[in-house]
C-alpha positions, 0 to 999 in steps of 0.5 A: 382561503379566507380569514375571518376575526370575530370578536369576543362577546365580552369586555376586552382590554385594548380591544380597539387597539388589537382590531385596528392592528389586525385590519392594518396588518391585513385582515379583510373581515371582522365580525362584531358580536357582542350580543349582550351590549347596547347599541350605543355601546356597539356603535361606540366601538365601531365608531372607534375604528377608522372609517376606511376600515368600515366596509370590512365590518359585519354586525351580528344579530342587528341589520338595522343598525349595521344599516345605519352605521354605514358598515359592509356586512350584516350576520344573521343568527342561525335561527334568523330569517335573512332579510332584504339588505343592501348589506352583504350577508352571512349566516351561521349554521349548526346542521348540514341540512340547514345549507341546503335552503334554497333561502340561502341563495342570498348570502355571501358566505356562511360560518359552519360550527363547531368543527372542532373542539371549541377553544372558547366554550367548555364541552362544545364540539363537533357533531360530525367527524372530519371524514363526514363533513369532507364527504358532504362537501364533496357531494353537495355544492353550494351558492355560497362560501362556507367558513369553518369555525369552533376550535380553529387553530393555526395548525388546523388550516390545511385539515380544514382547507382539505376538508373543503371550507373556503376559509376559517373564521377565529375567536378563541384562539386570538382573545384567550391572549390577554396581551395585544403583544401575545394576540398580535402573534397569534394573529401572524401564526394565522396569517402564515398558516393561511399563506402557506395552504395558498402555495 
């Protein structure tokens, strides 16, 4: 089970401190999603993260900036076409039929959301039941890994694995905490949940 963290879209106190702490403690993929931020502000954020971690970083929605920054990944929004780049690629999906597009063969992994009621967005919940999602994933083999997003909590990790997902992506469960201490405590809860389902 893979564990991916997505940044809060806005301003967060001590954000870089938390991000470095998470990567230091084993986070292998960090998605930078700051849709309202200008490129210079995104550059500053990424350059504040030690260079040795840049290959673990993905940038949402701006492939040319991701290439310029020399990070490892780029992420395409659900409505974006996947373009050729040397970077590893991921994409957001919200409907099952979108997952079967042959162009997705270019992807390394994809996010499917929302799987549960969102932690960070009000009135944003799943369109499918757990049973329907599980059945679909059993019947359809994808050429890329599929990561569950939306309402993911440590207590849901085993259920998500049993549904057939290859990992979880987390946003609200971490960033709802305002202190670096509480964020890190929740991060460790996720690490333990991932470890437990891999035993």
